[in-house]
N, C-alpha and C positions, 0 to 999 in steps of 0.2 A: 818213697815216702816223703822226702824233702821236696820232690817235684810236685806232689799232690798238695802239700802245704803252701807252696809258693803259688800254685794255681788257684787255690781257694782264696788266698789273700788277694790275689789279683782280681778275681771275680767280685770279691766283696768291695775292694776299692772302686772297681768299675761301676758296680751298682750304686754306690754312694755317690760317686761323681754324677752319674746320670740322674739320680734323685734331685741333686742341686740344680741340674740344668733343665729338668723337666721331661727328659727322655728316660723313662724308667722301666726297662724290660724285666727287672727282677723284683719289682715291687707289687704289693697287693692292689686290688682295685680301689680300696679306700685311701691308700696313700697316693695312688695315681689322681683320684679325685682332689685330694688336698693340694697336691702340686699344681693342678689346673686352676684351683680357686685362687692360689697365690698369684699365678700368672695373671688372672683376670683382675685381681685387686692392683697388681703393679701397673697394669695398663690404665686402670682407672685414675690412679694417683698421678700418672704421668701428665694428666691433663692440668695439674696445678703445680705452681712453682713452690708452694709451701703447703704444710698441712693446714687446711682451713676449709670451711664449707664452700661448696660450689653451687652455682645457680644457673638455671637455663629457663628459656621462656618460649611459650607458643602464643603468638598474638593473633587472636581471631576477631571476626567482625563482631561477635556477640560477647565472647569471653576471653579473658587473658588467663592462661594456665601457666604455672611455673613449678619447678622441681628444685629442691635443695638437697644435695648429697652431703651428709655430715660423716666424716671419717670416724672410725672407732677412736675412742679416748679423746674426742674433741668435744668440749662442752658447747652446746648452742640450744637456744630455746626461743620459741616464738612468743613475743610479748602478748599478754592476755587480751589487749585491745584488738588483736588481729586473729584470735582464735576462731572467730566465726568464718574466716576465710579458708581455714585449714580443712582439707578433705581427710578426716580421720579414718575413713573406711579404706583408704587407698595406700597410706603410708606403710612401709615395711622395712625390716632389717634382714640381712642375709649374711651367713658366714662366708659365703663366696666372695663378697665384696668388703667384708669387714668394715661395715658402716651401715647407714640407714638412709632412706629416701622419705622426704616430707613433700607433700604436693598441696598447693593452694590454688584457689580460683577466685578471680575478681571479675565482675562485669565490666565490659570495655568502657561503658559510660562512667564507671567508678574509677576513673584513671587517677584522680588525685589521691584516693586512698592507697592505690597501688604504689604511687610514687612515695607517699609518706611511709609505707611499709619498708621500702628499699632504703630510704635514708635513715629510718629509725634503727634499723639493723646493720647500718654501715656497709651495705653492699656497694661495690664488689670488695670482697675480702682478700683476693689474690692479687699478686703484684701487676699482672699484665693489663688489668682493668678493660678486658675485652668481654662484651656481652654476647653470649652465645644465644641465638634466637631463630625462630622459624614461624611460619604461619602466613595467613593471607595479608594481614596488616603489619608484617614485621618491620618493614622499612619505615613506614609512617610513624608507628609508635616508638621504635628504636631511636629515631632522630630526636624525638621529644624526650625520651629518657636521658639521652646523653647530655642534653641541655640542663637537666634538673637533678642530676645525680652524679656520682663519682665515676661512672662509666666514662671512658674516654673514646671508645670506637666499639662497633658491633660487627659480628660475623653472622650473616643470614645464610642459613642452610636450607636446602631444598625440602619443603614440607614431605614430598614423597619419599626421599631418602630417610628422613627422620622417622617417619611412620614405620617403615620397614625396619630400621635399626632398633627403634624401641620395642617393637613386637619380637624381634629375634632375640634381643637381650633378655626380655622377661621370659622367653620360652627356654633359654639356656639355663635360667636360674631355677626352672621348675617350681615356680611359686604354687603353694597350695591354693585351690580355688581360683586359680587364674582363668580358667576356662569353665563355662557352664552353659547349659541349655535353659531357656525359659519355657518350661513345659506346662501347658495349661490344658485342662479338660476341654474338649470341643464344645461341650454342652455350656460351659461357663462363658465361652465367647459368644456362642449362638444365642443364649439367653440374655447376654449383655448384663450380667450382674454388676453391681458397683465395683468400680475397678480396684478398690482396696481390698476386696475379698480375696484376690488371688495370693495375697501375702499374709492372710490371716493365719491364726494358730494352726487350724486344721489343714492348711495348704502350704505350710513353710517348705515341705520337701519337694515341692514342685519346681524349685530352682535346684537343678542337679549339676553339681560340681564334678569334674573328672580331670584326669591327668591326660591331656590331649595327645593322641598319637597323630601327628600331622601327615596327611596324605598329600603329596605334591603331584601335580601343580595344585595350588590351593587359590581360593578367591578371597580377597580382602575388600570389604566394603566400608570406606570411611565417610561417616555422615556428619558433617558439620553445617555450615551455611549452606553448602551444596553438598552433593555426594558423588564420590569417585569410586570406580570399581577397578581394582588391581588384580592382576594374575601373578601370583608368587611362585617362583622356582627356588631351588637351593642356591642357585648362583645370582639371580637377579629378579627384577620385577618388570611388568609391562602394564601400562595404563590402558585398560580396555575401553572405558567410557567415562564421561563426566556429565552430570545432569544438574540444571539449575533448580533443583528441588531438595529441601531440607530444612534445617533450622532457620535460615534467612527467610525463606518464603513463609514459614510458619509464624515466626515472630513479626514479620512485616504486616501480614494480613491481619494478625491479632491486634496490632496497634492501630490498624485502620478502623477495626470493629470497636476496639476498646483503647482509646488514646493513652490512658493511664496504665495500661499493662506493662508489667516488667517481668523479666525472667524469673525473679525470685518469688514474686506474689503468685504468678501462675502455678509455679511448683507446689505452693501451699494449697491453692484452690482446687487443683485438678482431681484430687482424691474424691471430692464431693460431686464430680460431673457424672451425668448419665447421658452419653451421646445418643441413645435411642429416643430421647425426647425430641431430637432434631432430626435423626436419620430415619429413612424409609426402610422398612424390612419387607421380607417376602410376605409375611403375614398381613401387613398393611395393604399389600397390593391384591393378594388373592384370598384374604379372609382366613388363611390357615396355611397348613403345609401344601406345598406344590407337588403332588404325588407323582406326576408323570415324569419329573426329573429328580425326585427324591430330594427336594429342597426343604429344609427345616423352616417353619414360619418365622423363627427369629433371626434368620440369616440376613445380614446386611444387604440391601439392594441398591440403595442410593444415599450417599452422604449428603446431608441438608435436604433430603427429599421431602420431608414433611413441611417444608417452607414454601412449597410451590403455590399452595392455596392460602397462604398466610394473609395476603392482602386482597382477598376475594371481595368483590363488590357487594356481597351479601353482608359484610361486617359493617357496622356503623363507625363513624369517625372516632367515637369515644373509645370503643374496644380496640380499634387500630392502634390509637395512641398508647393505650395501656400495654398492648402486645409488644409494641416497638420498645417501650421501656423496659418490659420483662427481657426482651432479647438483649438489650444493651447490659443488662445486669446478670445475665446467665453465662456460666462458664461452660455450659453444655455445647455451645457454638465452637468454642476453642477446642474442646475435647473431640468434637466431630471433625474439625480441620485437622487436628493431630492424627486421628485415626485414618483419614483420607490420605494424607502425606505418607504415613508409615506403611499403609497396606500397598500403596503404589510402589514404594521403594522396595518392599519385600518382593512384589511381583516382578519388577524389572531385574532385580538381583537374581531371582530364581531362573529367569530365562537366560541370563549370562552364564550361571553355573551350568545349566544344561548345555548350552552352546559350546562352552570351553571345557567341558567334561571334567569338571572340578567336584570331588566328592566332599571336601572340607571348605566351608565358607565361614569367614570371620566377619563380624560386624563391630565396628569401633566407631568412636567419635562422641562428642558431647551431646548430640541430639538423643542418644540412647539414654540419658540421665532420666528421661521420662519413662516410668514403668508402663504407661498406657501405650506409648510408642513402640516399646520393646515387645510387648505381648502381641500386638497386632501385626508387627513385622514378622515375628516368629511364626505366627499362624499363617500368614500369606506366604512366606517362603516355604514352609512345609507343604502347603496345599499344591503349590505350583512346581515344586522341584522334587518332592518326595523325600527330602533330606531335612535334618534339623539345623536350624541356625545356631551358629556358635558365637557366643559373646564372651568378650574379654574383660576381666575385672578392671584393668587399668586402661581400657580402650580409649577413654577420654584424654589421657595424659601421655600417650605413647610418643607424640610428636615432641613434646618438650623434654621427655626422657632421651629420645634420639638426638636432640639438639645438644645435649650435655656431651655426647661423644662426637658430634660433628661428623666429618667423613674419615675419621681416624680408624674406625674398626666396625665390623659387623659381626653378628653372632648368628650361626646357622645351625639347625638341628638336623642330623642325619640319623634315622632310626634303623638303618639296615644292620643286620646281624646283632641286634639288640645292643648296639653300642651308640651312645649319644655323643656327638662331636661338636665342639665349639670351634668354628673355623673362622679364622681372620682371612677374608677373601680379598681378591684384588678389587679395589674400587675403581670404577670406570672413570671417575673424575680425577683421582690422584694417581692411578696406576701404581698403588702400593705393592710391596712384595708380600708374597703369601708366607704366613707363619701359622702352622696348625697346632692347636692344643687338643689333644684327645683325652678323653676320661670315660670311664664306665659308670652308669648310674643304675641300670636295672639288671644286668646280666647275672649278678650274684644271686639275687632272689630267684630268678628263672632257672639258674643252673642247679640250685639246691634240690 
């Protein structure tokens, strides 16, 4: 009897000790999850010397993106003069990290406003005064920031590492609506209805969110100024290819056509564009459906194809001048250019997915802020690969989120045996020691 009492007391104390240390063999799945969340939060707060908001940057050619992590019980707010730069649809808070994330976006040419934002809010607030950053233009902009703010030095992290770290971190949090398909009826694309119709009231459920079960190896396509194709595994990543096609090519050509074009005003105007006013369709060539190959008359045949005869000698000079003026004022040409680039990116990505035998393909990057780009890319990828493109809600800000953690930790999801694991793996750059945090997220529901 006494032996059993002593043994039970020992088991209780042992379980309590393991609960505090995070190895908890006698605890429930819910308690196990809470312990892992505490460990995740502790790792996050180790990045700062005192309790204060943290900030990290992604300096791109077109956009400057930043993330601010605000620990729980810390009061911090964005002044109202800067609220237009806040991406309200991306900010979130999570019990896992006992704090919240705020995301902001500035045009790179709006650098003065960006500096004003940092100085107005007295960044950096931590003692070390080190700026965590990544991106194509990180070194160029970081040097200018140091001269005009309280930052004293900067740490530039690999954009490839930051992208992967940000994606894995958000995956580990299991954010609702983090992954979604942009599903459009084929007929809507073939008939080229106005591009705003796909998000109209009757079509709202065409954006399908889901809790993504990642199948590795997976493909990740990052579309910024250019686009890069990554092959992701549980342990590492591989750069498959890089192409000089993306937002840089689009905005550069747009500004050649329309010198006053800016990223912001194009976003406002694109909803009114009808690319088929510019593009050549199957019906334009054959006068209807092309029955022998089952091609719909409204299927895109050639981007800008209707402009081949624009300056025909049959037109008089007055009508030519008028038409040229209409072209310069029309956003249809920009929409056609955007469609051409996005379809080609979708086609190239689909070929890589087939060659690499990847069933899951993620598309991320600021280029996908344009709904027209997203829907045409999704269509092209589905046609040429047979799979659905997966879009990430926070795809445009993953790099700055990854820069917040630097090379210190990565979060990997392993769905084997219905157990989700957050794994701190060995970094190839720092050769850090492995420390594994295990927790169950879905096994309870499936076991009931």
